[in-house]
C-alpha positions in Angstrom: 142.6 122.1 96.1 142.2 121.2 92.4 141.7 117.5 93.3 139.0 118.2 95.9 135.8 116.3 95.5 132.6 118.2 94.7 130.9 120.0 97.6 134.1 119.9 99.6 134.4 122.2 102.6 137.7 122.5 104.5 137.4 120.9 107.9 134.6 118.6 106.9 134.7 115.3 105.0 132.9 115.1 101.7 130.7 112.3 103.1 129.3 114.5 105.9 128.6 117.2 103.4 126.3 115.0 101.4 124.8 112.9 104.2 121.0 112.8 103.9 118.6 111.5 106.5 114.8 110.9 106.4 112.7 111.7 109.4 109.2 110.1 109.3 106.5 112.2 110.9 102.7 111.9 111.2 101.3 114.4 108.8 98.2 114.7 106.7 99.0 114.9 103.0 95.6 116.6 102.3 96.4 119.4 104.6 99.9 119.8 103.0 98.2 120.0 99.6 95.8 122.6 100.8 98.2 124.8 102.8 101.4 124.3 100.7 104.4 126.0 102.3 102.3 127.5 105.0 101.8 124.0 106.6 103.2 123.9 110.1 105.9 121.1 110.0 107.3 119.6 113.2 110.9 120.5 113.9 113.4 117.8 114.9 114.6 118.3 118.5 118.2 117.7 117.4 120.2 116.4 114.5 119.4 112.8 113.9 123.1 112.1 113.0 125.3 114.0 115.4 122.6 114.9 118.0 123.5 118.6 117.8 120.7 120.7 119.3 120.8 123.3 116.6 118.9 122.5 113.4 118.1 125.1 110.8 115.4 125.2 108.2 116.7 124.3 104.7 113.8 125.0 102.5 111.5 122.6 100.7 111.8 119.7 98.2 108.9 118.7 96.0 107.7 115.1 96.2 105.0 113.3 94.3 102.4 111.1 96.1 99.5 109.1 94.6 96.2 110.9 94.7 97.7 114.4 94.1 98.0 116.0 90.7 101.0 118.1 91.6 104.1 117.7 93.8 103.8 118.6 97.5 106.4 120.8 99.3 108.2 118.7 101.9 110.2 120.5 104.6 114.0 120.0 105.0 116.3 120.9 107.8 120.1 121.3 108.0 122.6 120.6 110.8 125.4 123.2 110.8 127.6 121.0 112.9 127.8 117.9 110.6 126.2 119.2 107.4 123.4 116.6 107.5 120.2 117.4 105.5 117.1 116.0 107.2 114.1 115.6 104.9 110.7 115.0 106.5 108.5 112.2 105.1 105.0 111.1 106.0 104.9 108.0 108.2 102.2 106.6 106.0 104.7 106.2 103.1 107.9 104.3 102.6 111.0 106.3 101.4 111.1 106.7 97.6 107.6 105.2 97.2 104.6 107.4 95.9 101.9 105.0 97.3 101.0 104.6 100.9 102.2 101.6 102.9 98.6 100.3 103.1 98.3 100.4 99.3 101.6 98.5 98.9 100.7 96.0 101.5 97.2 95.4 100.0 98.6 94.8 96.5 101.5 92.5 97.6 99.3 90.5 99.9 96.7 90.0 97.1 99.5 88.9 94.7 101.2 86.5 97.1 97.9 84.9 98.3 96.0 84.6 95.0 98.8 84.7 92.4 97.4 87.6 90.4 97.6 91.4 90.8 94.3 93.0 92.0 92.6 95.3 89.5 94.1 98.7 90.1 94.9 101.9 88.2 98.5 101.6 89.2 101.0 100.5 86.5 102.0 96.8 86.6 105.7 97.9 86.4 105.4 99.6 89.7 103.7 96.6 91.3 106.4 94.3 90.0 109.0 96.7 91.3 107.5 96.4 94.8 107.5 92.6 94.6 111.1 92.5 93.4 112.2 94.7 96.3 110.3 92.6 98.8 112.1 89.5 97.5 115.4 91.2 97.6 115.0 92.5 101.2 113.7 89.1 102.4 116.7 87.3 100.9 119.1 89.8 102.4 117.4 89.5 105.8 117.4 85.7 105.7 121.0 85.6 104.5 122.1 87.8 107.4 120.0 85.7 109.9 121.6 82.5 108.5 125.1 84.0 108.8 124.5 85.0 112.4 123.1 81.5 113.3 119.6 82.6 114.2 117.8 80.4 111.7 119.6 77.2 112.8 118.5 78.0 116.4 114.8 78.0 115.4 114.7 74.2 115.0 
């Protein structure tokens, strides 16, 4: 037992104890800002990982979004069968990104078409981060497609 990894529970693997999932839901951030923890979040019909029907509330995490001066409480759920923690996320945002998908798309499209960033209050380092990740994901996608022979079939 002394060599057990952190968060180890007998009968469960350490990986299942720390597994996190994100469930994107259509919510209005303005209403979440106004209502706080009283906001009525949708409940997952089942665990997204093991499909167990029982999912318990697991509290809130605070996440920052552009346009709000403080962190917003985002609901989490927990599956007692596999230990998976399900964190809800607005559909209007990518995971781990404070800005909306529309803002990201606008800035990247402007940069790729014109060659300059649009005037914006957002820090340039954040914009460069988005561009770097876009290039990295495109390269990974194209490499996978090439390895599977899909690109050579397009000719």
